[in-house]
C-alpha positions as CSV (number, residue, x, y, z in Angstrom):
1,M,-10.5,18.5,-18.7
2,K,-12.2,18.3,-15.4
3,K,-9.7,19.3,-12.4
4,V,-9.5,17.0,-9.1
5,G,-7.0,17.4,-6.3
6,L,-5.2,14.9,-4.6
7,V,-3.9,16.0,-1.3
8,M,-1.2,13.5,0.3
9,R,1.5,14.8,2.7
10,K,4.8,15.9,1.5
11,I,6.1,12.3,2.3
12,Q,4.2,10.8,0.6
13,F,4.7,12.3,-2.5
14,A,9.0,12.1,-1.6
15,E,9.0,8.2,-1.3
16,A,8.4,5.5,-3.8
17,Q,5.9,3.1,-1.7
18,G,1.9,2.8,-2.2
19,P,1.0,6.1,-1.8
20,R,3.6,8.0,-4.3
21,I,2.9,4.7,-7.2
22,F,-1.5,5.1,-6.5
23,A,-0.9,8.7,-7.3
24,E,0.7,8.4,-10.3
25,R,-1.7,5.8,-11.4
26,L,-4.3,7.4,-10.6
27,K,-2.5,10.4,-12.5
28,Q,-2.4,8.5,-15.9
29,I,-5.9,6.8,-15.6
30,G,-7.3,9.8,-15.4
31,L,-5.3,11.0,-18.1
32,E,-6.8,9.0,-20.0
33,L,-10.0,9.6,-19.1
34,G,-9.9,12.8,-19.3
35,V,-9.3,14.1,-15.5
36,D,-6.6,16.1,-14.4
37,I,-5.3,14.9,-11.8
38,V,-3.4,17.8,-9.5
39,F,-1.1,17.1,-6.8
40,V,-1.4,19.0,-3.7
41,S,0.8,18.5,-0.7
42,P,1.7,21.1,2.1
43,E,5.4,22.2,1.6
44,R,6.0,21.8,5.5
45,H,5.1,19.0,7.3
46,V,5.3,18.5,11.6
47,S,7.8,15.0,11.5
48,S,8.3,12.5,9.0
49,H,8.3,10.1,12.3
50,D,4.3,9.8,13.3
51,W,5.4,7.6,16.2
52,L,7.1,10.4,18.1
53,P,4.8,11.7,20.7
54,G,3.5,15.2,20.0
55,Y,4.5,14.8,16.3
56,E,1.7,12.7,15.1
57,H,1.1,13.3,11.3
58,E,-2.8,14.1,12.1
59,K,-1.8,16.7,14.5
60,G,0.6,17.9,12.0
61,D,-2.2,18.4,9.3
62,L,-4.3,20.7,11.3
63,V,-1.5,23.3,11.0
64,N,-1.2,22.8,7.1
65,Y,-5.0,23.4,6.0
66,D,-4.0,27.0,5.2
67,I,-1.4,25.8,2.4
68,V,-3.4,22.7,1.1
69,L,-6.5,25.4,0.8
70,D,-4.7,27.6,-0.8
71,Q,-3.3,25.8,-3.9
72,L,-6.6,23.9,-4.1
73,H,-8.5,27.5,-4.9
74,E,-5.5,29.0,-6.8
75,Q,-6.0,25.7,-8.9
76,Q,-9.8,26.5,-9.3
77,I,-10.5,22.9,-7.9
78,E,-13.6,21.9,-6.7
79,H,-13.3,18.3,-6.4
80,V,-10.9,16.3,-4.1
81,I,-9.3,13.3,-3.3
82,Y,-7.8,13.3,0.4
83,T,-6.1,10.1,1.7
84,V,-4.8,10.8,5.0
85,S,-7.4,11.8,8.0
86,G,-6.0,14.8,9.1
87,F,-7.2,16.5,5.7
88,T,-10.7,15.2,6.9
89,Y,-12.1,19.1,7.3
90,L,-11.4,19.2,3.5
91,N,-15.3,17.9,3.8
92,M,-16.4,21.6,5.4
93,F,-15.1,23.0,2.6
94,F,-15.6,21.2,-0.5
95,K,-18.7,19.2,-0.6
96,N,-17.5,17.2,-3.9
97,S,-14.4,15.5,-1.2
98,V,-14.1,11.8,-0.6
99,L,-11.5,10.3,1.6
100,F,-9.4,7.3,-0.2
101,P,-7.3,5.7,3.1
102,H,-3.7,5.0,3.0
103,S,-4.3,3.9,6.5
104,F,-7.0,3.1,8.7
105,P,-7.6,3.5,12.7
106,D,-7.0,-0.4,13.8
107,P,-5.4,-1.0,17.0
108,A,-2.9,-2.8,14.9
109,L,-1.3,0.4,13.8
110,T,0.0,3.3,15.7
111,G,-1.6,6.2,16.3
112,Y,-4.6,4.8,15.4
113,E,-6.8,6.0,18.7
114,M,-5.8,9.7,17.0
115,M,-7.1,8.5,13.6
116,K,-10.1,8.0,15.1
117,P,-11.9,11.3,15.2
118,F,-11.6,12.3,11.8
119,Y,-13.3,9.5,10.6
120,Q,-16.4,10.3,12.3
121,I,-16.7,13.6,9.9
122,V,-16.2,11.2,6.7
123,D,-19.2,11.1,4.9
124,K,-17.8,9.6,0.8
125,A,-14.8,7.2,1.1
126,I,-12.9,4.9,-2.1
127,V,-11.7,2.0,-0.1
128,Q,-9.2,-0.6,-2.2
129,T,-11.3,-3.8,0.0
130,A,-14.2,-5.1,0.5
131,F,-13.3,-5.8,4.4
132,L,-12.3,-1.9,4.5
133,K,-16.0,-1.2,3.3
134,Q,-17.6,-3.0,5.5
135,E,-15.2,-1.5,8.5
136,M,-16.2,1.9,7.2
137,A,-19.9,1.0,8.0
138,S,-20.0,-0.9,11.0
139,K,-17.4,1.4,12.6
140,F,-18.2,4.8,11.9
141,G,-21.2,4.1,9.9
142,V,-20.3,5.0,6.5
143,T,-21.8,3.8,3.4
144,D,-20.9,5.8,0.5
145,V,-18.5,3.7,0.0
146,T,-16.4,2.3,-3.3
147,V,-14.2,0.0,-4.0
148,I,-11.4,0.5,-6.2
149,P,-8.5,-1.5,-5.9
150,I,-4.9,-0.1,-6.8
151,G,-4.3,-1.6,-10.0
152,F,-0.8,-3.1,-10.7
153,D,1.2,-2.5,-13.9
154,E,0.4,-5.2,-15.8
155,R,3.4,-4.3,-18.6
156,L,5.8,-4.8,-15.3
157,V,4.8,-8.2,-15.3
158,E,4.5,-8.9,-19.2
159,K,8.8,-7.3,-19.2
160,H,10.1,-9.5,-16.4
161,F,7.9,-12.9,-15.6
162,D,10.3,-15.0,-16.1
163,P,10.1,-18.8,-14.4
164,S,13.4,-19.4,-15.2
165,Q,15.1,-16.7,-13.2
166,V,13.9,-17.7,-9.8
167,V,16.0,-18.9,-7.5
168,D,14.4,-21.4,-5.5
169,N,15.5,-20.7,-1.6
170,R,14.8,-16.3,-2.2
171,V,12.4,-15.1,0.4
172,M,11.2,-11.6,-0.5
173,W,9.7,-9.0,1.7
174,I,8.8,-5.8,1.5
175,G,7.9,-3.3,3.7
176,R,8.8,-0.1,6.1
177,D,10.9,0.0,9.2
178,E,8.2,0.1,11.7
179,E,6.7,-2.1,14.0
180,N,3.5,-3.1,12.6
181,R,5.3,-4.4,9.6
182,R,7.5,-6.3,11.8
183,P,11.0,-6.5,10.1
184,D,12.8,-8.2,12.8
185,L,10.8,-11.2,12.8
186,V,12.1,-11.2,8.6
187,L,15.4,-11.0,10.3
188,E,14.5,-13.6,13.6
189,Y,13.6,-15.6,10.8
190,A,17.0,-15.7,8.4
191,R,19.0,-16.0,11.4
192,H,16.7,-19.2,11.7
193,N,17.0,-20.6,8.4
194,P,20.4,-19.5,6.9
195,D,20.6,-21.6,4.1
196,K,17.5,-19.2,3.0
197,D,18.7,-16.1,0.8
198,V,16.2,-13.4,2.2
199,Y,15.4,-9.8,0.0
200,M,14.1,-7.1,2.0
201,V,13.3,-4.0,-0.1
202,F,12.5,-0.9,1.8
203,G,10.1,2.2,0.4
204,G,12.4,4.9,1.5
205,E,16.3,5.7,1.7
206,R,15.5,7.0,5.6
207,Y,15.2,3.0,6.3
208,K,19.3,2.9,5.6
209,E,19.7,4.8,8.9
210,S,16.9,3.2,11.2
211,M,18.1,-0.8,9.6
212,K,21.1,0.4,11.7
213,K,19.8,-0.7,15.4
214,Y,19.6,-4.5,13.6
215,D,22.5,-7.2,13.8
216,I,21.9,-8.3,10.2
217,P,22.1,-11.7,9.2
218,D,24.9,-12.3,6.8
219,N,22.2,-14.3,4.2
220,V,19.7,-10.8,4.3
221,K,20.1,-8.3,1.5
222,L,18.7,-5.0,2.2
223,Q,17.3,-2.7,-0.4
224,F,16.3,0.8,-0.7
225,A,13.8,3.1,-2.6
226,L,13.8,0.4,-5.7
227,T,11.8,2.2,-8.8
228,Q,8.8,-0.2,-9.4
229,D,10.6,-1.5,-12.7
230,E,14.0,-2.8,-9.9
231,V,10.8,-4.1,-8.0
232,F,9.1,-6.5,-10.3
233,A,12.8,-7.5,-11.9
234,L,14.1,-8.3,-8.2
235,M,10.4,-10.1,-7.5
236,N,11.0,-12.3,-10.6
237,T,13.6,-13.9,-8.8
238,A,12.1,-15.3,-5.6
239,K,10.8,-18.3,-5.4
240,V,8.0,-17.0,-1.6
241,Y,7.1,-14.0,-1.1
242,W,6.3,-13.0,2.6
243,S,3.6,-10.1,4.4
244,C,4.1,-10.3,7.9
245,S,2.4,-6.7,8.9
246,K,-0.5,-6.3,11.6
247,F,-2.7,-4.5,9.5
248,D,-3.3,-3.5,5.6
249,T,-5.7,-1.2,4.4
250,F,-4.7,-3.0,0.2
251,A,-1.0,-4.5,0.7
252,M,0.2,-3.9,-2.9
253,P,3.0,-5.7,-3.0
254,L,0.8,-8.8,-2.6
255,T,-0.8,-8.3,-5.0
256,E,2.3,-7.8,-7.3
257,A,3.9,-10.9,-6.0
258,L,0.7,-12.8,-7.1
259,A,0.4,-11.0,-10.2
260,M,4.6,-12.2,-10.8
261,G,3.3,-15.9,-9.5
262,K,5.1,-15.8,-6.0
263,I,4.2,-18.5,-3.8
264,V,2.7,-15.8,-1.4
265,V,2.7,-16.2,2.7
266,K,0.4,-13.8,4.2
267,P,-1.3,-12.5,7.5
268,E,-4.0,-14.4,8.6
269,H,-5.7,-11.4,9.4
270,P,-9.0,-11.1,7.2
271,C,-7.7,-8.0,6.3
272,Y,-5.7,-9.5,3.8
273,G,-9.6,-11.6,2.5
274,H,-8.9,-10.4,-0.9
275,I,-5.3,-12.0,-1.4
276,S,-7.6,-15.5,-1.6
277,S,-6.2,-17.6,-4.3
278,T,-4.5,-21.1,-4.7
279,H,-1.0,-21.1,-3.7
280,S,-1.6,-18.0,-0.9
281,F,-1.3,-19.6,2.5
282,S,-2.0,-17.7,5.5
283,G,-0.4,-18.0,9.1
284,N,0.8,-16.3,12.1
285,E,3.9,-16.0,14.7
286,K,3.5,-19.5,15.4
287,N,4.1,-21.0,11.8
288,W,5.0,-18.5,9.3
289,F,8.9,-19.7,10.0
290,E,7.4,-23.3,8.7
291,L,4.9,-21.9,6.1
292,V,7.5,-20.3,4.6
293,N,9.4,-23.1,4.4
294,M,7.2,-25.5,3.3
295,A,6.5,-22.7,0.2
296,A,10.5,-22.9,-0.4
297,A,10.5,-26.7,-0.4
298,S,7.1,-26.9,-3.3
299,P,8.2,-28.2,-6.6
300,R,6.6,-25.7,-7.7
301,R,8.2,-22.5,-8.6
302,V,5.4,-20.7,-9.6
303,S,1.9,-20.2,-9.2
304,M,0.3,-19.3,-12.7
305,E,-3.0,-20.0,-10.6
306,N,-2.0,-17.2,-8.4
307,Q,-1.3,-14.9,-11.5
308,A,-4.5,-15.4,-13.2
309,Y,-6.2,-14.1,-9.8
310,A,-4.2,-11.0,-10.0
311,M,-5.3,-10.0,-13.7
312,E,-8.4,-10.5,-13.1
313,Q,-8.9,-9.0,-9.8
314,F,-6.2,-6.4,-9.4
315,S,-5.0,-5.7,-12.9
316,S,-4.5,-1.7,-13.6
317,K,-7.6,-2.7,-16.1
318,V,-9.6,-3.2,-13.4
319,M,-8.6,-0.3,-11.4
320,K,-8.6,2.6,-14.9
321,Q,-12.7,1.0,-14.8
322,G,-13.7,1.8,-11.4
323,Y,-12.1,5.0,-12.0
324,R,-13.9,5.6,-14.7
325,D,-17.3,4.7,-13.2
326,F,-16.6,6.5,-10.2
327,F,-15.3,9.8,-12.0
328,Y,-18.8,9.3,-14.1
329,R,-21.2,9.7,-11.1
330,W,-18.8,12.1,-9.1
331,L,-18.5,15.0,-11.6
332,S,-21.3,15.1,-13.8
């Protein structure tokens, strides 16, 4: 069985968020395709808080190369997928290395200026959307780029999808307590709309502490570090899924919301162009509250059109076929 190293930060493997879910999904797909995905991360890291000056992750990654290289050589790995730009220099040591970015040098994201130099030495990448493929070419001249979405698990949709369980005034948001995710905006919406039942779901336990700085309205329920099974069960009960982030490389929860037939409200930024179905509505700070209320007031409890679109575009079957084609070219 061919080995492929998947290099991520320690904290990405630790939390129940996109990177960890992607890693587990890729490992399972790899097994089905005869590829052993080996998880690799440094045991030390500079900080778990990427917004503290002097502790930015990319700087921290540079002091961790020895640990990562030792693990890759010990496992006799020659093909590497790395998910953060701080490990771009791996392509100096491994000619078969490819970037799969969980973040991107966009002005909306903390530390984007620091990311840019790393992206200038990328020569091969896998991205989740056509928008990112275009950005890689236009901003960094990287043209060897394959688009493969992070597929959701159809079995979870089959298990939890039940329109009779939808709570008509329930709005769901998934994110992190980070400025670009705008949790403050969700809390403000809840204050202005006390008739709404608002669920905010955070990927890590660490946000229990950071969310204490906010005044949480009575109609907001906070959830932390849910399993995928718990996320889908809760999402099934919501009528509206709302994302108000400034930028995303893929927005996995939005694709899951489509798959669960939610009415979706999302940002109008072009990075969300792939979230484009009958009942997905784009807005901004000026009209989001109104859009969410209009979606909640719809006589439609679920959108079968959104679900069909998600199944066609983002299912695990689509992801598996993408990696089957990619591994055939890359590993041969």
